Backbone of each chain as ProteinMPNN parsed JSONL, in Angstrom:
{"seq_chain_A": "MIRVLYFAWVKERVGHAAEDVAWTHKEASVLDLIAHLRSLSPRHAEAFADPSLIRVAVNQEHVRFEAKVGDGDEVAFFPPVTGG", "coords_chain_A": {"N_chain_A": [[84.149, 79.395, 104.424], [82.325, 82.409, 104.034], [82.583, 85.858, 104.396], [80.001, 87.951, 104.909], [78.769, 91.138, 104.248], [76.543, 93.844, 104.997], [75.022, 96.876, 103.92], [73.504, 100.133, 104.489], [70.038, 100.313, 103.534], [69.848, 97.598, 103.044], [71.173, 96.381, 105.12], [69.507, 97.217, 107.211], [67.149, 95.847, 106.562], [67.95, 93.142, 106.621], [68.799, 93.02, 109.248], [71.195, 92.877, 110.559], [74.73, 93.751, 110.425], [76.784, 92.147, 109.498], [77.806, 88.781, 108.72], [78.991, 85.395, 109.013], [79.092, 82.949, 106.553], [78.768, 79.565, 106.007], [80.494, 77.952, 103.432], [81.181, 75.915, 100.852], [81.005, 75.471, 98.26], [82.257, 75.091, 94.984], [83.006, 77.029, 92.09], [80.775, 78.663, 92.344], [78.442, 81.399, 92.049], [77.752, 84.927, 92.707], [75.006, 85.089, 92.475], [74.224, 82.516, 93.249], [74.962, 82.633, 95.917], [73.228, 84.623, 96.818], [70.776, 83.274, 96.524], [71.098, 81.353, 98.483], [71.329, 82.985, 100.786], [68.786, 84.118, 100.874], [67.331, 82.014, 101.837], [67.877, 81.922, 104.485], [66.4, 83.42, 106.412], [63.183, 85.012, 107.008], [63.626, 87.766, 106.97], [65.993, 88.053, 105.523], [65.009, 87.087, 103.115], [63.209, 89.091, 102.47], [64.92, 91.299, 102.238], [66.373, 90.603, 99.984], [64.429, 90.431, 98.075], [64.045, 91.782, 95.657], [66.548, 91.594, 93.706], [67.503, 93.331, 91.772], [67.645, 95.818, 92.841], [69.878, 95.863, 94.296], [73.421, 96.113, 94.805], [76.724, 94.674, 94.445], [79.837, 93.852, 95.997], [82.856, 92.089, 95.726], [85.424, 91.145, 97.744], [85.93, 93.858, 98.125], [85.661, 95.025, 95.625], [83.678, 96.315, 93.006], [81.402, 94.154, 91.445], [79.65, 92.053, 89.039], [76.564, 90.14, 89.305], [77.142, 87.687, 88.265], [79.68, 87.092, 88.953], [82.264, 85.044, 90.407], [82.205, 83.489, 93.645], [83.857, 82.424, 96.595], [85.246, 80.281, 99.196], [86.571, 82.14, 101.878], [86.233, 84.625, 100.77], [85.213, 88.115, 100.943], [82.096, 89.419, 100.853], [79.999, 92.003, 99.916], [76.804, 93.494, 100.193], [74.682, 96.026, 98.975], [72.711, 99.076, 98.478], [72.548, 101.021, 95.354], [75.209, 103.398, 95.218], [75.427, 106.617, 96.941], [77.091, 108.859, 97.363], [79.112, 111.907, 97.62]], "CA_chain_A": [[83.397, 80.488, 105.055], [82.298, 83.701, 103.342], [82.206, 86.974, 105.257], [78.991, 88.719, 104.183], [78.511, 92.452, 104.859], [75.367, 94.559, 104.473], [75.056, 98.32, 104.175], [72.321, 100.981, 104.259], [68.767, 99.632, 103.825], [70.009, 96.137, 103.001], [71.52, 96.048, 106.508], [68.307, 97.388, 108.042], [66.172, 94.777, 106.295], [68.482, 91.865, 107.114], [68.784, 93.111, 110.703], [72.555, 92.961, 111.092], [75.698, 94.327, 109.486], [77.738, 91.165, 108.967], [77.682, 87.397, 109.193], [79.821, 84.415, 108.317], [78.243, 81.924, 105.947], [79.532, 78.368, 105.627], [80.43, 77.909, 101.964], [82.207, 75.009, 100.332], [80.764, 75.287, 96.816], [83.243, 75.585, 94.029], [82.367, 77.524, 90.856], [79.498, 79.304, 92.637], [78.422, 82.826, 91.726], [77.035, 85.793, 93.644], [73.588, 84.698, 92.393], [74.054, 81.317, 94.09], [75.052, 83.079, 97.308], [71.965, 85.322, 97.113], [69.741, 82.248, 96.695], [71.324, 80.748, 99.796], [71.017, 83.978, 101.826], [67.322, 84.271, 100.936], [66.755, 80.883, 102.57], [68.289, 81.958, 105.891], [65.351, 83.948, 107.298], [62.232, 85.88, 106.283], [64.212, 89.104, 106.797], [66.896, 87.939, 104.375], [64.184, 86.93, 101.907], [62.651, 90.406, 102.156], [66.018, 92.172, 101.789], [66.794, 90.198, 98.636], [63.234, 90.16, 97.277], [64.291, 92.303, 94.307], [68.008, 91.781, 93.604], [67.876, 94.409, 90.842], [67.856, 97.034, 93.642], [71.081, 95.651, 95.113], [74.734, 96.03, 94.151], [77.577, 93.756, 95.186], [81.292, 93.942, 95.878], [83.578, 90.92, 96.226], [86.756, 91.588, 98.199], [85.981, 95.32, 98.014], [85.608, 95.515, 94.241], [82.364, 96.175, 92.396], [81.307, 93.065, 90.46], [78.302, 91.686, 88.624], [76.041, 88.966, 90.008], [77.684, 86.453, 87.665], [81.049, 86.893, 89.459], [82.46, 83.87, 91.266], [82.526, 83.694, 95.056], [84.329, 81.182, 97.205], [85.712, 80.266, 100.58], [87.535, 83.182, 102.227], [85.892, 85.928, 100.178], [84.37, 89.093, 101.645], [81.067, 89.819, 99.888], [79.159, 93.061, 100.488], [75.569, 93.83, 99.461], [74.275, 97.386, 99.309], [71.99, 99.769, 97.408], [73.414, 101.887, 94.562], [75.854, 104.358, 96.119], [74.883, 107.977, 96.864], [77.996, 109.809, 98.0], [79.419, 113.136, 96.904]], "C_chain_A": [[83.466, 81.74, 104.172], [81.879, 84.75, 104.373], [81.236, 87.828, 104.444], [78.708, 90.008, 104.953], [77.287, 93.081, 104.201], [75.477, 96.035, 104.831], [73.704, 98.97, 103.865], [71.025, 100.17, 104.453], [68.861, 98.117, 103.722], [70.316, 95.639, 104.422], [70.287, 96.141, 107.406], [67.315, 96.251, 107.836], [66.65, 93.43, 106.808], [68.49, 91.855, 108.644], [70.155, 93.081, 111.348], [73.53, 93.357, 109.993], [76.606, 93.297, 108.835], [77.423, 89.784, 109.491], [78.628, 86.517, 108.392], [78.915, 83.294, 107.817], [79.133, 80.749, 105.537], [79.381, 78.159, 104.122], [81.554, 77.034, 101.423], [82.065, 74.822, 98.829], [81.931, 75.822, 95.996], [82.454, 76.073, 92.803], [80.997, 78.144, 91.133], [79.599, 80.794, 92.337], [77.717, 83.603, 92.836], [75.549, 85.414, 93.651], [73.296, 83.473, 93.255], [74.069, 81.705, 95.564], [73.761, 83.786, 97.718], [70.842, 84.303, 97.361], [69.867, 81.591, 98.069], [70.926, 81.72, 100.915], [69.51, 84.143, 101.993], [66.677, 83.174, 101.776], [67.037, 80.962, 104.074], [67.194, 82.43, 106.842], [64.381, 84.771, 106.458], [62.809, 87.278, 106.042], [65.194, 89.101, 105.632], [66.089, 87.881, 103.074], [63.61, 88.275, 101.483], [63.745, 91.332, 101.598], [66.408, 91.877, 100.338], [65.612, 89.915, 97.712], [63.417, 90.633, 95.834], [65.79, 92.593, 94.156], [68.413, 92.904, 92.647], [68.118, 95.727, 91.586], [69.184, 97.003, 94.382], [72.334, 95.582, 94.245], [75.636, 95.17, 95.022], [79.05, 94.06, 94.951], [81.878, 92.646, 96.432], [85.005, 91.361, 96.513], [86.994, 93.06, 97.865], [86.114, 95.831, 96.591], [84.209, 95.287, 93.694], [82.399, 95.043, 91.378], [79.851, 92.874, 90.064], [77.87, 90.425, 89.37], [76.602, 87.653, 89.467], [79.075, 86.139, 88.225], [81.112, 85.692, 90.403], [82.724, 84.296, 92.713], [82.938, 82.359, 95.654], [84.808, 81.383, 98.625], [86.755, 81.369, 100.805], [87.217, 84.552, 101.658], [85.098, 86.801, 101.155], [83.381, 89.626, 100.605], [80.147, 90.842, 100.535], [77.974, 93.346, 99.58], [75.078, 95.185, 99.929], [73.44, 97.984, 98.181], [72.99, 100.546, 96.534], [73.944, 103.04, 95.429], [75.344, 105.786, 95.884], [75.792, 108.992, 97.556], [78.135, 111.094, 97.207], [78.573, 114.303, 97.321]], "O_chain_A": [[84.52, 82.082, 103.637], [80.93, 84.544, 105.129], [81.61, 88.37, 103.404], [78.442, 89.978, 106.154], [77.026, 92.88, 103.014], [75.961, 96.395, 105.904], [72.891, 98.447, 103.103], [70.913, 99.421, 105.423], [68.012, 97.419, 104.276], [69.79, 94.617, 104.864], [70.046, 95.273, 108.246], [66.717, 95.75, 108.789], [65.867, 92.659, 107.364], [68.224, 90.827, 109.266], [70.269, 93.243, 112.563], [73.212, 93.309, 108.805], [77.139, 93.531, 107.751], [76.846, 89.629, 110.567], [79.012, 86.835, 107.267], [78.086, 82.764, 108.557], [80.118, 80.918, 104.818], [78.267, 78.185, 103.598], [82.731, 77.379, 101.528], [82.86, 74.13, 98.194], [82.501, 76.871, 96.295], [81.363, 75.577, 92.525], [80.14, 78.152, 90.249], [80.683, 81.377, 92.365], [77.165, 83.024, 93.771], [74.91, 85.418, 94.703], [72.256, 83.398, 93.91], [73.294, 81.179, 96.363], [73.257, 83.581, 98.822], [70.056, 84.454, 98.296], [68.868, 81.311, 98.731], [70.266, 81.326, 101.876], [69.014, 84.288, 103.11], [65.61, 83.373, 102.357], [66.505, 80.167, 104.849], [67.066, 81.909, 107.95], [64.703, 85.179, 105.343], [62.515, 87.902, 105.023], [65.223, 90.043, 104.841], [66.426, 88.524, 102.08], [63.529, 88.575, 100.292], [63.528, 92.05, 100.622], [66.73, 92.783, 99.57], [65.763, 89.245, 96.69], [62.991, 89.957, 94.899], [66.245, 93.701, 94.444], [69.546, 93.381, 92.704], [68.723, 96.648, 91.037], [69.576, 97.983, 95.016], [72.317, 95.072, 93.125], [75.349, 94.959, 96.201], [79.456, 94.467, 93.862], [81.449, 92.163, 97.48], [85.7, 91.881, 95.639], [88.062, 93.46, 97.402], [86.615, 96.933, 96.365], [83.62, 94.223, 93.881], [83.307, 94.971, 90.549], [78.943, 93.448, 90.665], [78.686, 89.735, 89.981], [76.541, 86.625, 90.141], [79.597, 85.047, 88.001], [80.148, 85.373, 91.098], [83.371, 85.311, 92.973], [82.433, 81.304, 95.269], [84.782, 82.485, 99.174], [87.698, 81.513, 100.027], [87.858, 85.539, 102.021], [84.418, 86.308, 102.055], [83.783, 90.212, 99.6], [79.574, 90.577, 101.592], [78.114, 93.428, 98.359], [75.057, 95.468, 101.126], [73.451, 97.475, 97.06], [74.147, 100.713, 96.922], [73.221, 103.586, 96.262], [74.893, 106.126, 94.79], [75.311, 109.882, 98.257], [77.392, 111.347, 96.258], [78.733, 115.402, 96.791]]}, "seq_chain_B": "MAVRVVSALFDPAVEMGAFAAKNARSGAVASFLGHVRDEAGAVEAMTLEHYPGMTEKELTCRETEARQRWDLADVLILHRVGRLLPGEPIVLVQCASAHRKDALEACTFLIDTLKTSAPFWKQEERHDGARWVEAKPEDAARAKEWD", "coords_chain_B": {"N_chain_B": [[99.448, 110.625, 96.876], [96.328, 111.536, 98.04], [93.818, 110.902, 99.819], [91.175, 111.328, 101.916], [88.997, 110.275, 104.422], [86.737, 111.446, 106.599], [85.195, 112.043, 109.834], [84.893, 114.321, 111.263], [83.918, 117.8, 111.145], [85.166, 119.807, 108.484], [87.145, 122.665, 107.532], [86.573, 124.402, 104.707], [87.946, 126.66, 103.773], [90.4, 126.556, 105.055], [91.366, 124.098, 104.102], [91.444, 124.58, 101.328], [93.16, 126.736, 101.241], [95.515, 125.599, 102.236], [96.033, 123.689, 100.269], [96.38, 125.285, 98.004], [98.636, 126.735, 98.795], [100.529, 124.717, 99.059], [100.713, 123.972, 96.446], [101.725, 126.101, 95.028], [103.49, 126.403, 92.959], [102.273, 125.275, 90.816], [100.429, 126.098, 87.928], [97.675, 126.062, 87.914], [94.778, 125.526, 89.907], [91.992, 123.592, 90.591], [88.817, 123.321, 92.16], [86.205, 121.436, 93.738], [83.506, 121.857, 95.812], [81.191, 120.329, 97.848], [78.075, 120.835, 99.473], [75.844, 119.966, 102.185], [72.532, 119.836, 101.266], [69.552, 121.613, 102.229], [67.118, 121.261, 101.17], [64.941, 123.165, 100.933], [64.432, 123.494, 103.686], [63.428, 121.036, 104.426], [65.147, 118.958, 105.05], [66.641, 117.867, 107.952], [68.957, 116.735, 108.916], [71.772, 114.806, 107.742], [72.943, 111.559, 107.333], [75.89, 109.92, 106.646], [76.748, 106.837, 105.58], [79.358, 104.413, 105.183], [81.664, 102.112, 103.548], [84.102, 101.031, 105.202], [87.468, 100.814, 104.278], [86.914, 99.693, 101.627], [85.986, 102.111, 100.669], [88.19, 103.919, 100.81], [89.865, 102.556, 99.106], [88.472, 102.622, 96.642], [88.357, 105.403, 96.186], [91.053, 105.964, 95.971], [91.629, 104.517, 93.675], [90.167, 106.048, 91.827], [91.628, 108.404, 91.937], [94.098, 107.507, 90.972], [93.365, 106.815, 88.372], [92.641, 109.336, 87.394], [95.108, 110.608, 87.442], [96.389, 109.188, 85.501], [95.009, 109.941, 83.239], [95.145, 112.718, 83.067], [97.515, 115.419, 83.322], [98.642, 115.84, 86.298], [99.677, 117.669, 89.152], [99.003, 117.465, 91.786], [96.519, 116.011, 93.959], [93.553, 116.123, 95.874], [91.175, 114.352, 97.679], [88.581, 114.673, 99.729], [86.296, 113.465, 101.981], [83.365, 113.42, 103.916], [81.966, 111.414, 106.609], [79.349, 110.018, 108.661], [77.17, 111.952, 110.864], [75.769, 114.8, 109.428], [75.013, 118.306, 109.124], [72.638, 120.481, 107.431], [74.125, 122.691, 105.087], [76.685, 122.186, 105.876], [80.017, 121.298, 104.791], [80.453, 118.515, 102.637], [81.932, 117.148, 100.749], [85.13, 117.569, 99.259], [86.984, 118.18, 96.426], [90.106, 118.567, 94.957], [92.354, 119.629, 92.453], [95.587, 120.047, 91.128], [97.498, 121.486, 88.529], [99.696, 122.162, 85.713], [98.449, 123.694, 83.753], [95.102, 125.028, 83.189], [93.207, 123.266, 81.985], [93.737, 120.509, 82.537], [93.455, 120.389, 85.368], [90.787, 121.302, 85.745], [89.223, 119.469, 84.2], [89.952, 117.01, 85.382], [89.048, 117.378, 87.964], [86.276, 117.531, 87.593], [85.844, 114.966, 86.522], [86.586, 113.416, 88.769], [84.642, 114.055, 90.774], [82.31, 113.344, 89.428], [82.671, 110.548, 88.979], [83.208, 109.557, 91.481], [80.739, 109.781, 92.711], [79.263, 107.645, 91.704], [80.714, 105.395, 92.221], [82.14, 105.256, 94.686], [81.703, 103.741, 97.843], [79.432, 105.098, 99.504], [76.553, 105.964, 101.409], [73.692, 107.926, 101.644], [71.57, 109.013, 104.211], [68.691, 110.742, 104.81], [67.399, 112.865, 107.352], [64.21, 113.734, 107.972], [61.357, 115.701, 109.034], [59.353, 113.856, 109.269], [60.604, 111.482, 109.568], [63.341, 109.131, 108.831], [65.01, 108.611, 105.699], [66.482, 106.656, 103.094], [68.528, 108.013, 100.637], [67.914, 107.911, 97.168], [69.801, 106.681, 94.381], [70.59, 108.763, 91.605], [69.544, 108.604, 88.229], [70.666, 110.404, 86.411], [73.149, 110.968, 87.496], [74.491, 108.577, 87.11], [74.525, 108.571, 84.347], [76.136, 110.778, 83.812], [78.593, 109.941, 84.908], [79.129, 107.829, 83.222], [79.771, 109.052, 80.887], [82.456, 109.458, 81.034], [83.641, 107.069, 80.448]], "CA_chain_B": [[98.08, 110.156, 97.087], [95.685, 112.24, 99.142], [92.416, 110.548, 99.989], [90.858, 111.375, 103.351], [87.597, 110.06, 104.801], [86.746, 111.989, 107.966], [83.878, 112.274, 110.428], [84.843, 115.677, 111.826], [83.699, 118.942, 110.256], [86.407, 120.44, 108.029], [86.993, 124.053, 107.116], [86.977, 124.473, 103.303], [88.917, 127.75, 103.563], [91.695, 126.057, 105.525], [91.799, 123.042, 103.175], [91.771, 125.184, 100.03], [94.352, 127.563, 101.44], [96.675, 124.718, 102.392], [96.293, 123.052, 98.969], [96.926, 126.325, 97.12], [99.991, 127.068, 99.247], [101.362, 123.547, 98.764], [100.854, 123.864, 94.996], [101.929, 127.454, 94.505], [104.278, 126.333, 91.723], [101.394, 124.824, 89.728], [99.736, 127.249, 87.363], [96.214, 125.976, 88.034], [94.146, 124.691, 90.933], [90.53, 123.534, 90.461], [88.21, 122.728, 93.354], [84.763, 121.249, 93.835], [83.067, 121.724, 97.196], [79.774, 119.974, 97.962], [77.441, 121.102, 100.769], [74.584, 119.265, 102.465], [71.381, 120.69, 100.928], [68.456, 121.485, 103.206], [65.889, 121.009, 100.392], [63.941, 124.131, 101.397], [64.107, 123.296, 105.091], [62.857, 119.709, 104.675], [66.162, 118.042, 105.586], [67.16, 118.317, 109.238], [70.333, 116.231, 109.018], [72.108, 113.772, 106.759], [73.961, 110.641, 107.85], [76.658, 109.258, 105.587], [77.329, 105.544, 105.939], [80.287, 103.993, 104.135], [82.244, 100.773, 103.648], [85.507, 101.305, 105.535], [88.395, 99.957, 103.532], [86.597, 99.798, 100.203], [85.846, 103.532, 100.332], [89.527, 104.462, 100.564], [90.392, 101.847, 97.929], [87.787, 103.16, 95.455], [88.772, 106.796, 95.964], [92.443, 105.91, 95.505], [91.549, 104.078, 92.264], [89.708, 107.191, 91.026], [92.756, 109.335, 91.845], [95.096, 106.893, 90.072], [92.866, 106.944, 86.997], [92.726, 110.752, 87.016], [96.521, 110.934, 87.191], [96.762, 108.576, 84.213], [94.336, 110.622, 82.124], [95.529, 114.126, 83.001], [98.832, 115.73, 83.886], [98.301, 116.475, 87.569], [100.749, 117.82, 90.128], [98.51, 117.083, 93.115], [95.09, 115.715, 94.053], [92.988, 115.881, 97.206], [89.765, 113.951, 97.761], [88.23, 114.704, 101.15], [84.867, 113.147, 102.062], [82.923, 113.184, 105.294], [81.011, 110.364, 106.942], [78.7, 110.305, 109.946], [75.987, 112.826, 110.822], [76.08, 116.15, 108.95], [73.879, 119.227, 109.137], [72.534, 121.277, 106.208], [75.086, 123.789, 104.982], [78.043, 121.728, 106.159], [80.702, 120.702, 103.65], [80.393, 117.042, 102.642], [83.016, 116.616, 99.914], [86.015, 118.547, 98.618], [87.928, 117.598, 95.465], [91.004, 119.599, 94.437], [93.384, 119.157, 91.531], [96.564, 121.063, 90.718], [98.195, 121.133, 87.29], [100.429, 123.286, 85.131], [97.492, 124.515, 83.014], [93.769, 124.851, 83.767], [92.39, 122.196, 81.393], [93.937, 119.256, 83.279], [92.877, 120.495, 86.72], [89.324, 121.408, 85.658], [88.627, 118.213, 83.725], [90.176, 115.951, 86.371], [88.177, 117.674, 89.103], [84.927, 117.112, 87.186], [85.893, 113.504, 86.443], [86.642, 112.817, 90.108], [83.368, 114.157, 91.494], [81.313, 112.557, 88.681], [82.843, 109.096, 89.125], [83.094, 109.271, 92.925], [79.318, 109.676, 93.039], [78.668, 106.37, 91.299], [81.555, 104.229, 92.536], [82.608, 105.172, 96.073], [80.609, 103.177, 98.646], [78.809, 105.961, 100.518], [75.088, 105.987, 101.318], [73.123, 109.05, 102.394], [70.244, 108.888, 104.804], [68.193, 112.052, 105.221], [66.441, 112.939, 108.461], [63.174, 114.742, 107.759], [60.498, 115.778, 110.23], [58.497, 112.671, 109.357], [61.408, 110.262, 109.685], [64.577, 109.008, 108.055], [64.882, 107.829, 104.463], [67.705, 106.513, 102.309], [68.493, 108.757, 99.371], [68.066, 107.017, 96.016], [70.765, 107.095, 93.361], [69.929, 109.448, 90.49], [69.978, 108.104, 86.91], [71.506, 111.399, 85.723], [74.517, 110.828, 88.01], [75.077, 107.418, 86.427], [74.748, 108.986, 82.959], [77.308, 111.677, 83.799], [79.808, 109.142, 85.155], [79.345, 106.976, 82.051], [80.379, 109.866, 79.823], [83.919, 109.412, 81.169], [84.147, 105.729, 80.071]], "C_chain_B": [[97.455, 110.903, 98.264], [94.186, 111.964, 99.122], [92.162, 110.55, 101.487], [89.357, 111.205, 103.565], [87.517, 110.42, 106.276], [85.33, 112.143, 108.516], [83.765, 113.695, 110.976], [84.577, 116.723, 110.736], [85.051, 119.476, 109.787], [86.103, 121.854, 107.556], [87.487, 124.183, 105.677], [88.042, 125.542, 103.057], [90.316, 127.294, 103.96], [92.246, 125.026, 104.531], [92.241, 123.629, 101.83], [93.035, 126.04, 100.13], [95.608, 126.714, 101.505], [97.049, 124.093, 101.049], [96.916, 124.051, 98.003], [98.374, 126.653, 97.488], [100.965, 125.953, 98.878], [101.665, 123.469, 97.265], [101.046, 125.227, 94.325], [102.713, 127.437, 93.192], [103.473, 125.782, 90.553], [100.613, 126.028, 89.23], [98.247, 127.262, 87.638], [95.796, 125.076, 89.191], [92.635, 124.757, 90.694], [89.974, 122.822, 91.675], [86.723, 122.503, 93.149], [84.433, 121.039, 95.296], [81.576, 121.418, 97.203], [79.28, 120.239, 99.373], [76.22, 120.202, 100.95], [73.444, 120.239, 102.169], [70.288, 120.538, 101.99], [67.116, 121.248, 102.512], [64.735, 121.855, 100.943], [63.477, 123.859, 102.829], [63.609, 121.902, 105.44], [63.853, 118.747, 105.332], [66.771, 118.623, 106.865], [68.601, 117.884, 109.451], [70.523, 115.13, 107.978], [73.179, 112.872, 107.378], [74.579, 109.881, 106.689], [77.235, 107.963, 106.125], [78.338, 105.196, 104.85], [80.844, 102.618, 104.443], [83.735, 100.965, 103.915], [86.433, 100.31, 104.836], [88.129, 100.071, 102.046], [86.492, 101.264, 99.779], [87.207, 104.119, 99.947], [90.118, 103.854, 99.287], [89.794, 102.422, 96.632], [88.263, 104.585, 95.149], [90.215, 106.843, 95.446], [92.497, 105.464, 94.045], [91.143, 105.246, 91.355], [90.868, 108.179, 90.835], [93.804, 108.8, 90.869], [94.661, 107.057, 88.62], [92.966, 108.389, 86.514], [94.168, 111.13, 86.664], [97.022, 110.312, 85.89], [96.194, 109.365, 83.035], [94.751, 112.07, 81.956], [96.872, 114.331, 83.667], [98.617, 116.532, 85.166], [99.508, 116.526, 88.502], [100.306, 117.329, 91.504], [97.001, 116.854, 93.055], [94.715, 115.588, 95.525], [91.531, 115.459, 97.038], [89.458, 113.818, 99.248], [86.725, 114.495, 101.252], [84.489, 112.867, 103.497], [81.982, 112.005, 105.397], [80.408, 110.719, 108.301], [77.543, 111.265, 109.765], [76.394, 114.253, 110.474], [74.818, 117.004, 108.988], [73.832, 120.012, 107.828], [73.516, 122.447, 106.221], [76.509, 123.361, 105.261], [78.684, 121.168, 104.893], [80.666, 119.178, 103.76], [81.546, 116.455, 101.84], [83.826, 117.772, 99.323], [86.977, 117.787, 97.71], [88.793, 118.735, 94.947], [92.061, 118.963, 93.538], [94.296, 120.325, 91.174], [97.282, 120.565, 89.469], [98.899, 122.371, 86.745], [99.472, 124.258, 84.441], [96.066, 124.12, 83.4], [93.005, 123.639, 83.256], [92.514, 120.892, 82.183], [93.254, 119.31, 84.639], [91.348, 120.515, 86.67], [88.683, 120.093, 85.239], [88.778, 117.105, 84.766], [89.255, 116.14, 87.578], [86.743, 117.23, 88.792], [84.832, 115.588, 87.122], [85.804, 112.884, 87.835], [85.301, 112.907, 90.834], [82.288, 113.342, 90.768], [81.442, 111.056, 88.962], [82.798, 108.666, 90.592], [81.632, 108.991, 93.287], [78.72, 108.32, 92.704], [79.523, 105.164, 91.662], [81.972, 104.124, 94.004], [81.448, 104.733, 96.977], [80.193, 104.042, 99.846], [77.297, 105.862, 100.31], [74.562, 107.091, 102.221], [71.753, 108.682, 102.952], [69.822, 110.261, 105.308], [67.273, 111.913, 106.43], [65.487, 114.073, 108.141], [62.238, 114.715, 108.958], [59.634, 114.528, 110.388], [59.303, 111.365, 109.386], [62.627, 110.255, 108.791], [64.308, 108.223, 106.769], [66.208, 107.802, 103.716], [67.54, 107.253, 100.993], [68.709, 107.763, 98.225], [69.073, 107.575, 95.024], [70.017, 107.712, 92.183], [70.445, 108.906, 89.153], [70.891, 109.103, 86.196], [72.951, 111.37, 86.228], [75.228, 109.668, 87.305], [75.412, 107.788, 84.98], [75.984, 109.881, 82.858], [78.607, 110.894, 83.977], [80.162, 108.319, 83.919], [80.01, 107.748, 80.908], [81.904, 109.834, 79.879], [84.508, 108.064, 80.759], [84.962, 105.802, 78.788]], "O_chain_B": [[98.004, 110.895, 99.365], [93.404, 112.685, 98.502], [92.848, 109.859, 102.24], [88.55, 111.911, 102.96], [88.155, 109.777, 107.111], [84.381, 112.347, 107.758], [82.659, 114.212, 111.135], [84.957, 116.554, 109.578], [85.982, 119.591, 110.584], [84.965, 122.191, 107.227], [88.69, 124.088, 105.433], [88.935, 125.353, 102.231], [91.296, 127.609, 103.284], [93.42, 125.065, 104.163], [93.264, 123.236, 101.269], [93.863, 126.06, 99.22], [96.634, 127.052, 100.914], [98.23, 123.976, 100.721], [97.852, 123.724, 97.274], [99.225, 126.828, 96.616], [102.085, 126.215, 98.439], [102.716, 122.975, 96.856], [100.586, 125.461, 93.208], [102.602, 128.371, 92.397], [103.939, 125.818, 89.415], [100.189, 126.874, 90.017], [97.612, 128.316, 87.608], [96.378, 124.015, 89.422], [92.064, 125.844, 90.605], [90.555, 121.856, 92.169], [86.057, 123.283, 92.468], [84.997, 120.163, 95.951], [80.785, 122.165, 96.627], [79.957, 119.92, 100.35], [75.637, 119.734, 99.972], [73.385, 121.329, 102.74], [70.124, 119.468, 102.575], [66.097, 121.056, 103.176], [63.702, 121.332, 101.359], [62.293, 123.975, 103.146], [63.387, 121.602, 106.613], [63.463, 117.843, 106.071], [67.336, 119.717, 106.863], [69.377, 118.589, 110.095], [69.562, 114.603, 107.417], [74.192, 113.356, 107.884], [73.883, 109.285, 105.867], [78.095, 107.971, 107.005], [78.191, 105.638, 103.71], [80.531, 102.028, 105.477], [84.535, 101.05, 102.984], [86.178, 99.105, 104.824], [88.999, 100.491, 101.284], [86.865, 101.618, 98.66], [87.352, 104.736, 98.892], [90.776, 104.535, 98.5], [90.509, 102.672, 95.662], [88.535, 104.925, 93.997], [90.55, 107.663, 94.591], [93.308, 105.967, 93.267], [91.689, 105.419, 90.266], [91.074, 108.718, 89.747], [94.333, 109.545, 90.043], [95.466, 107.392, 87.751], [93.331, 108.641, 85.366], [94.414, 111.872, 85.713], [97.946, 110.823, 85.256], [96.812, 109.449, 81.973], [94.721, 112.605, 80.848], [97.31, 113.514, 84.476], [98.432, 117.748, 85.125], [100.258, 115.558, 88.625], [101.118, 116.84, 92.291], [96.302, 117.423, 92.217], [95.462, 115.019, 96.321], [90.755, 116.119, 96.347], [90.008, 112.956, 99.933], [85.954, 115.262, 100.674], [85.201, 112.162, 104.212], [81.299, 111.635, 104.442], [80.898, 111.608, 108.998], [76.993, 111.393, 108.671], [77.248, 114.845, 111.134], [73.703, 116.492, 108.896], [74.863, 120.195, 107.181], [73.707, 123.103, 107.246], [77.45, 124.081, 104.927], [77.995, 120.63, 104.027], [80.83, 118.622, 104.846], [82.082, 115.403, 102.189], [83.279, 118.807, 98.941], [87.686, 116.881, 98.147], [88.266, 119.769, 94.536], [92.588, 117.891, 93.838], [93.836, 121.444, 90.947], [97.627, 119.389, 89.359], [98.72, 123.48, 87.249], [99.642, 125.474, 84.52], [95.839, 123.01, 83.881], [92.233, 123.039, 84.004], [91.508, 120.243, 82.468], [92.551, 118.373, 85.018], [90.689, 119.832, 87.454], [87.711, 119.651, 85.85], [87.839, 116.346, 85.006], [88.748, 115.169, 88.139], [86.08, 116.624, 89.633], [83.866, 114.996, 87.605], [85.041, 111.943, 88.055], [84.869, 111.932, 91.447], [81.446, 112.72, 91.415], [80.438, 110.373, 89.161], [82.398, 107.544, 90.904], [81.333, 108.086, 94.066], [77.767, 107.889, 93.353], [79.11, 104.026, 91.437], [82.142, 103.017, 94.515], [80.348, 105.279, 96.893], [80.534, 103.774, 100.998], [76.822, 105.699, 99.186], [74.926, 107.188, 103.393], [70.903, 108.122, 102.259], [70.507, 110.869, 106.129], [66.479, 110.978, 106.523], [65.894, 115.232, 108.048], [62.316, 113.817, 109.796], [59.232, 114.179, 111.498], [58.742, 110.278, 109.246], [62.916, 111.225, 108.09], [63.493, 107.3, 106.746], [66.956, 108.78, 103.704], [66.517, 107.121, 100.321], [69.573, 106.889, 98.302], [69.185, 108.788, 94.85], [68.943, 107.244, 91.807], [71.654, 108.766, 88.968], [71.79, 108.7, 85.458], [73.874, 111.706, 85.486], [76.403, 109.764, 86.951], [76.445, 107.379, 84.45], [76.778, 109.751, 81.927], [79.596, 111.148, 83.288], [81.337, 108.131, 83.603], [80.715, 107.174, 80.078], [82.57, 110.143, 78.891], [85.729, 107.911, 80.72], [85.465, 104.782, 78.318]]}, "name": "protein", "num_of_chains": 2, "seq": "MIRVLYFAWVKERVGHAAEDVAWTHKEASVLDLIAHLRSLSPRHAEAFADPSLIRVAVNQEHVRFEAKVGDGDEVAFFPPVTGGMAVRVVSALFDPAVEMGAFAAKNARSGAVASFLGHVRDEAGAVEAMTLEHYPGMTEKELTCRETEARQRWDLADVLILHRVGRLLPGEPIVLVQCASAHRKDALEACTFLIDTLKTSAPFWKQEERHDGARWVEAKPEDAARAKEWD"}
């Protein structure tokens, strides 16, 4: 299982803030997870239509899309940050 | 370590006074205070969303890095979340050091890198609706200068 979190407009487009995704793949990357999420619903497909607009954190650390994800990870998708 | 993420309004005068008093033995204190801009009356309110847990972790990492790069006696990073009104304080960064160079540079480093790494997202409320603020390329360029 992967805990997937969404923030800001990614959350609005997907329609919810968090979900658990069954995940048994080994050696899978964030890109593989995105491909799977896009298949879940039209809203997911719209949210991830242009992944270049989205940033990702795995277990609360910024990573690139090539980073590995696996069972038990917390993966968050969000737009570039705008604090300060 | 002093990282605080708060939803309540804070008083910059109280925070700055307390930090200065606590660090009276340091020769230098530098502060950066950010306010919510009203963009000539166009912005009615600003809502700050964040990633609880990661926010504190990222800000603590920034503080740790600042302490490694400069000789600092004390650091405060205070950031608000939730709904804010124009003119309200949104972020306060303070650094204390023996001499001004460390405090000033670390303070600039912290606000520059916080802007591109801490997981906060601003949504502006304007008369015609709400919109997510887009990240500015110049902020990313400024943060990169510290690499």
